C-alpha positions as CSV (number, residue, x, y, z in Angstrom):
1,M,112.5,71.2,109.1
2,I,111.7,73.5,106.3
3,L,113.0,77.1,106.7
4,S,111.8,78.6,103.4
5,V,110.2,77.7,100.1
6,T,110.1,79.6,96.8
7,L,107.7,78.5,94.1
8,S,107.9,80.0,90.6
9,K,107.1,79.4,86.9
10,A,103.4,78.8,87.5
11,N,101.5,76.7,84.9
12,S,98.1,77.4,83.5
13,N,96.2,75.4,86.2
14,V,97.2,77.7,89.0
15,E,94.1,79.9,88.9
16,N,91.7,77.0,88.9
17,E,93.5,75.2,91.7
18,L,94.4,78.1,94.0
19,G,91.7,80.6,93.1
20,N,94.0,83.3,91.6
21,S,96.7,83.7,88.9
22,Y,99.7,83.6,91.2
23,E,103.1,84.0,89.5
24,K,105.3,83.4,92.5
25,I,104.9,82.2,96.1
26,K,107.4,82.7,99.0
27,I,107.0,80.9,102.2
28,K,109.1,81.5,105.3
29,Y,109.3,79.9,108.8
30,E,108.5,82.2,111.7
31,N,108.6,81.7,115.4
32,S,106.5,84.3,117.1
33,A,104.7,84.7,120.4
34,K,101.8,82.9,118.9
35,G,103.9,79.8,118.2
36,S,105.7,78.3,115.2
37,S,104.1,78.8,111.8
38,Y,104.8,79.7,108.2
39,F,104.2,83.0,106.5
40,M,103.2,82.8,102.9
41,E,103.3,85.6,100.3
42,M,101.5,85.0,97.0
43,F,102.3,87.3,94.1
44,T,100.1,88.1,91.1
45,K,101.1,90.7,88.5
46,T,99.5,93.5,90.5
47,Q,98.9,92.3,94.1
48,V,100.4,90.4,97.0
49,F,98.3,88.2,99.2
50,H,99.4,86.9,102.6
51,K,98.5,83.8,104.6
52,H,99.7,81.9,107.7
53,L,100.1,78.1,107.6
54,N,100.8,75.5,110.2
55,E,103.2,72.6,109.5
56,E,100.5,70.2,108.4
57,E,98.9,72.8,106.1
58,L,102.3,73.6,104.6
59,K,102.9,69.9,103.8
60,E,99.5,69.6,102.0
61,F,100.1,72.8,100.1
62,L,103.5,71.7,98.9
63,E,102.3,68.3,97.8
64,K,99.7,70.1,95.7
65,C,102.0,72.6,94.2
66,E,105.6,71.4,93.8
67,G,106.3,70.2,90.3
68,K,102.6,70.3,89.5
69,L,101.3,73.9,89.7
70,F,104.8,75.4,89.8
71,K,107.7,74.2,87.6
72,N,110.5,75.6,89.7
73,C,110.5,75.0,93.5
74,V,113.3,75.5,96.0
75,E,113.1,74.2,99.6
76,R,115.6,75.4,102.1
77,R,116.1,73.2,105.2
78,E,118.6,73.4,108.0
79,D,121.2,71.2,106.3
80,E,119.9,70.8,102.7
81,E,118.6,72.7,99.7
82,I,116.2,70.8,97.5
83,T,115.3,72.0,94.0
84,I,112.2,70.5,92.3
85,L,112.0,71.0,88.5
86,A,109.3,70.0,86.1
87,N,109.6,70.1,82.3
88,K,107.0,70.7,79.6
89,K,106.0,67.1,79.6
90,G,105.4,67.0,83.3
91,K,108.6,65.0,84.2
92,I,109.7,66.0,87.7
93,T,113.4,66.1,88.7
94,R,114.5,66.5,92.3
95,L,118.0,67.8,93.1
96,S,119.5,68.0,96.5
97,R,122.5,69.9,97.8
98,K,123.9,69.5,101.3
99,I,124.5,72.6,103.4
100,E,126.7,72.6,106.5
101,S,124.4,73.8,109.3
102,K,125.5,76.3,111.9
103,A,125.1,73.7,114.5
104,A,127.5,71.3,112.8
105,S,130.0,74.1,112.3
106,N,129.8,75.1,116.0
107,K,130.2,71.5,117.0
108,N,133.5,71.4,115.1
109,N,134.5,74.5,116.9
110,I,133.8,72.9,120.2
111,Q,135.9,69.8,119.3
112,T,138.7,72.1,118.3
113,F,138.4,73.9,121.6
114,T,138.5,70.8,123.8
115,S,141.3,69.1,121.8
116,N,143.7,72.0,121.6
117,P,144.7,72.7,125.2
118,G,147.7,74.6,123.9
119,K,145.5,77.3,122.4
120,S,142.7,77.3,124.9
121,P,142.3,76.1,128.5
122,S,141.0,72.5,128.6
123,I,137.9,71.9,130.5
124,K,137.7,68.3,131.6
125,G,134.3,66.6,131.9
126,T,132.5,69.4,130.2
127,D,129.5,68.3,128.2
128,P,129.1,70.3,125.0
129,S,125.3,70.2,125.5
130,N,125.7,72.1,128.8
131,L,124.1,75.5,128.2
132,D,126.2,77.4,130.7
133,F,129.4,76.1,129.1
134,L,128.1,77.1,125.6
135,K,127.1,80.6,126.7
136,S,130.5,81.1,128.4
137,Q,132.2,80.4,125.1
138,H,129.7,82.5,123.1
139,L,128.7,79.5,121.1
140,N,125.2,78.2,120.1
141,V,125.1,74.6,118.9
142,L,121.3,74.2,119.3
143,P,119.7,73.9,115.9
144,Q,117.5,77.0,115.4
145,A,115.4,78.2,112.5
146,K,116.8,81.5,111.5
147,K,115.1,83.9,109.1
148,N,117.2,84.8,106.2
149,Y,117.3,88.5,106.9
150,I,119.1,91.0,104.6
151,L,120.9,92.4,107.7
152,Q,122.1,89.3,109.5
153,E,122.5,88.9,113.2
154,G,125.9,87.7,114.4
155,N,128.2,90.4,112.9
156,P,128.0,93.8,114.4
157,I,126.7,96.5,112.1
158,A,127.9,99.9,113.2
159,F,124.7,102.0,112.8
160,L,122.6,99.3,114.5
161,V,125.0,99.2,117.4
162,L,124.9,103.0,117.8
163,L,121.1,103.1,117.5
164,G,120.7,100.4,120.2
165,I,119.5,97.6,118.0
166,M,122.6,95.4,118.4
167,N,125.2,95.0,121.0
168,S,128.9,95.2,120.2
169,Q,129.0,91.4,119.5
170,G,126.3,91.7,116.8
171,K,123.6,90.2,118.9
172,V,120.2,91.8,118.5
173,I,118.9,93.1,121.8
174,A,115.8,91.2,122.7
175,S,113.6,94.2,123.3
176,R,114.6,95.6,119.9
177,Y,113.9,92.5,117.8
178,D,110.6,93.9,116.4
179,K,112.5,97.0,115.1
180,F,115.2,94.7,113.6
181,R,112.5,92.7,111.8
182,Q,110.8,96.0,110.6
183,I,114.1,97.3,109.2
184,N,114.8,94.1,107.3
185,R,111.2,93.9,106.0
186,F,111.5,97.4,104.6
187,L,114.8,96.6,102.9
188,E,113.1,93.7,101.1
189,F,110.7,96.3,99.6
190,I,113.7,98.4,98.6
191,D,115.4,95.4,97.0
192,D,112.2,94.6,95.0
193,I,112.0,98.0,93.4
194,L,115.7,98.5,92.7
195,P,115.6,97.2,89.1
196,I,112.9,99.8,88.3
197,V,115.0,102.6,89.8
198,I,118.3,101.8,88.2
199,K,116.9,100.7,84.8
200,D,117.6,104.0,83.0
201,K,120.6,105.1,85.0
202,A,124.1,105.2,83.7
203,P,126.9,103.4,85.7
204,G,127.9,105.5,88.6
205,D,124.7,107.6,88.7
206,F,123.4,108.3,92.2
207,I,120.1,106.8,93.4
208,R,118.4,109.7,95.1
209,I,116.2,109.1,98.1
210,A,114.2,111.3,100.5
211,D,113.0,110.0,103.8
212,F,110.2,112.2,105.1
213,G,109.4,112.1,108.9
214,C,112.6,110.1,109.4
215,G,112.7,110.3,113.2
216,K,115.7,108.5,114.6
217,S,116.3,107.3,111.0
218,Y,116.6,103.5,111.5
219,L,115.4,103.1,108.0
220,T,117.5,105.9,106.5
221,F,120.7,104.4,107.8
222,A,119.6,100.9,106.9
223,V,118.8,101.9,103.3
224,H,122.1,103.7,103.0
225,Y,124.0,100.7,104.3
226,F,122.1,98.3,102.1
227,L,122.7,100.3,98.9
228,T,126.4,101.2,99.5
229,Q,127.7,98.2,101.4
230,I,125.6,95.3,100.2
231,K,124.5,96.3,96.7
232,K,127.5,98.5,96.0
233,L,125.4,101.2,94.5
234,P,126.1,105.0,94.8
235,C,123.3,106.9,96.5
236,K,122.4,110.2,98.0
237,I,119.9,110.2,100.9
238,E,118.2,113.1,102.7
239,G,116.2,112.7,105.9
240,L,113.6,115.3,107.1
241,D,112.0,115.7,110.4
242,L,110.4,118.4,112.6
243,K,112.4,117.6,115.7
244,E,115.7,119.4,115.8
245,E,117.3,117.3,118.5
246,V,116.6,114.1,116.6
247,I,118.1,115.6,113.4
248,N,121.2,116.7,115.3
249,Y,121.6,113.2,116.7
250,C,121.3,111.6,113.3
251,N,123.9,114.0,111.8
252,Q,126.2,113.2,114.7
253,I,125.9,109.4,113.9
254,T,126.6,110.2,110.2
255,E,129.7,112.1,111.1
256,K,130.9,109.5,113.6
257,L,130.6,106.7,111.1
258,G,132.0,108.8,108.2
259,L,129.1,108.1,106.0
260,E,129.0,110.0,102.7
261,N,126.1,111.5,100.8
262,L,123.8,111.1,103.8
263,I,122.4,114.2,105.4
264,F,119.5,115.2,107.7
265,H,117.4,118.4,107.8
266,T,115.0,119.9,110.2
267,G,111.8,121.0,108.5
268,N,108.1,120.5,107.7
269,I,107.2,118.2,104.8
270,A,104.5,120.6,103.6
271,D,107.1,123.3,103.1
272,Y,110.0,121.2,101.9
273,Q,111.6,122.0,98.5
274,G,114.6,119.8,97.7
275,K,117.2,120.8,95.1
276,E,117.1,117.5,93.2
277,N,114.2,115.2,92.3
278,P,114.3,112.0,94.3
279,D,114.1,108.5,92.7
280,I,112.5,107.1,95.8
281,I,110.5,108.7,98.6
282,I,109.9,106.7,101.8
283,T,107.8,107.5,104.8
284,L,107.4,105.4,107.9
285,H,104.5,106.4,110.1
286,A,104.5,110.0,109.1
287,C,101.6,111.2,111.2
288,D,98.2,112.1,109.7
289,T,98.5,114.6,106.8
290,A,102.3,114.5,106.8
291,T,101.9,111.4,104.6
292,D,99.7,113.3,102.2
293,F,102.2,116.1,101.8
294,A,104.9,113.5,101.2
295,L,102.8,111.9,98.5
296,K,102.0,115.2,96.8
297,Y,105.7,116.1,96.8
298,A,106.6,112.8,95.2
299,V,104.1,113.3,92.5
300,S,105.2,116.9,91.8
301,R,108.8,115.7,91.4
302,Q,107.9,112.7,89.2
303,T,109.4,110.3,91.7
304,K,109.8,106.8,90.3
305,V,108.9,104.9,93.5
306,I,106.9,105.7,96.6
307,L,107.1,103.5,99.7
308,S,104.8,104.9,102.4
309,V,103.6,103.3,105.7
310,P,100.9,105.8,106.9
311,C,100.0,106.5,110.5
312,C,97.4,108.3,112.6
313,Q,94.8,109.3,110.0
314,H,93.1,111.8,112.3
315,Q,91.9,114.3,109.6
316,V,89.1,112.1,108.0
317,N,88.1,110.7,111.4
318,Q,87.5,114.2,112.8
319,Q,85.5,115.2,109.7
320,L,83.3,112.1,110.1
321,K,82.6,113.0,113.7
322,K,81.4,116.4,112.6
323,A,79.5,115.3,109.5
324,K,75.8,115.5,109.6
325,D,73.0,113.9,107.5
326,L,75.3,111.0,106.4
327,P,73.7,108.3,104.2
328,Q,71.9,105.6,106.3
329,E,74.1,102.8,104.9
330,F,77.2,104.3,106.6
331,Q,75.7,104.7,110.1
332,P,76.8,101.3,111.4
333,L,80.4,102.3,110.6
334,L,80.2,105.4,112.6
335,K,78.2,104.1,115.6
336,W,81.2,102.8,117.6
337,G,84.4,104.8,118.1
338,I,86.8,102.0,117.4
339,I,85.0,101.0,114.2
340,Q,84.9,104.6,113.0
341,E,88.6,105.0,113.6
342,K,89.5,101.9,111.6
343,F,87.0,102.9,108.9
344,A,88.5,106.4,108.7
345,S,92.0,104.9,108.5
346,L,91.1,102.5,105.6
347,L,89.1,105.2,103.8
348,T,92.0,107.6,104.0
349,D,94.5,105.1,102.5
350,A,92.0,104.1,99.8
351,C,91.7,107.7,98.8
352,R,95.5,108.0,98.7
353,G,95.7,105.0,96.5
354,Q,93.1,106.2,94.1
355,W,94.6,109.6,93.9
356,L,98.0,108.2,93.1
357,E,96.5,106.0,90.4
358,N,94.9,109.1,88.9
359,Q,98.4,110.7,88.9
360,G,99.8,107.9,86.7
361,Y,101.1,105.5,89.4
362,K,100.7,101.8,89.7
363,V,99.6,101.3,93.3
364,Q,99.7,98.3,95.6
365,M,98.5,98.0,99.2
366,L,100.8,95.6,101.0
367,E,101.2,94.2,104.5
368,F,104.3,95.9,105.8
369,I,104.9,93.8,109.0
370,D,102.9,91.4,111.1
371,E,99.9,93.1,112.8
372,S,101.1,91.7,116.2
373,Q,104.1,94.0,116.0
374,T,102.2,97.2,114.9
375,P,98.6,97.8,113.8
376,K,99.9,100.5,111.4
377,N,101.0,97.8,108.9
378,I,99.7,98.9,105.5
379,L,102.4,99.9,103.0
380,I,101.5,101.9,100.0
381,R,103.8,101.0,97.1
382,A,103.4,103.3,94.1
383,I,105.5,103.0,91.0
384,K,105.5,105.6,88.3
385,N,103.9,104.4,85.0
386,T,105.9,106.2,82.3
387,Q,103.5,105.0,79.6
388,K,100.5,106.7,81.2
389,D,99.7,110.4,81.0
390,N,98.6,112.0,84.3
391,S,94.9,112.5,84.4
392,K,92.9,114.9,86.5
393,A,92.1,113.4,89.9
394,Q,88.3,113.1,90.1
395,K,87.0,112.7,93.6
396,P,85.3,109.4,94.2
397,E,81.6,109.3,94.8
398,L,82.2,107.9,98.3
399,I,83.9,111.2,99.4
400,E,81.0,113.3,98.2
401,K,78.5,111.0,100.0
402,L,80.4,111.2,103.3
403,K,80.9,115.0,102.9
404,I,84.7,114.7,103.7
405,Q,87.7,116.3,102.2
406,P,90.9,114.3,102.6
407,E,94.1,116.3,102.4
408,I,95.2,114.4,99.3
409,W,92.2,115.8,97.4
410,K,92.7,119.4,98.4
């Protein structure tokens, strides 16, 4: 079974065959409540598109693309990694490398267990396929498709244990798996933008990060762990939230784990004035205009990268409810409450994106996480364009027509 596929080095026929000039495509197996499927991310120079495929659709897609539309293709299976290469003349080379599966490794462990009675008690007549036996030995020999997360399940990670995501054996608690996926997904975005952040830094320079509306700081701790323990990069991270008890809790965890250059403050984003300019500003579900204040702060401090997942865009929604004499063409969008709420949410994020572009940022609107896990799943990724001078932010005509004033334009 295919677990993941990466397609790169696209040829000139990609746009004609696939409808867009994709430079890279990543496909991963996922097993959700809706059943088994594949999640595909298709990257152009400026955008990312997403699509779900079933097994048959994946097969057809790979037959069309591997070695034909993409010159470099890597398939990862349970026990094998297959690389498909195409040269300029169209000659296709297929390379295969065997990988010892976890199932095979655990099977060897079982054989060792049953054949070494001197080291462990021998259990006669025990069938290794017996689930109760396997569970009692903390083994899992059933072949499973595991997502290649940045933070892997199986080894306990201290901050995840303290925050109730993992147990002391490194097993992700079932009810917290969505949060575990969310954390890993965000780390993928951090990993993507790291080359931009460290490009002009001298060895040993700190990466400075501010997390606004950090809450219990799952992401804050995760980013600190990822940079210091996995990437081996020095960083200084500050978390900010209005709730004093939450901030105290986060500082206690920091002290308990002996984490350096990680600190949390109580405060309002609108009033915050940090001592040093951050390289990265992150927000996860900072409510309503808190996201706007974070974006404004980032722009004022010439922040290199902004990663923001907005939430609860009430301000524009309330203004639309009070607005009178709106243009006739917008009336259907305001007739039903649920439609108006979604429209207000999308309108707010579109205004944020346009405002950031006017401030000299390259902006992408990306899917943060599967919508089945949270409906608040748009991530605004803004990267500072050092070659572009900041321009005055002109209000779009749409705002004037709807007679609204989003916080980002005040």
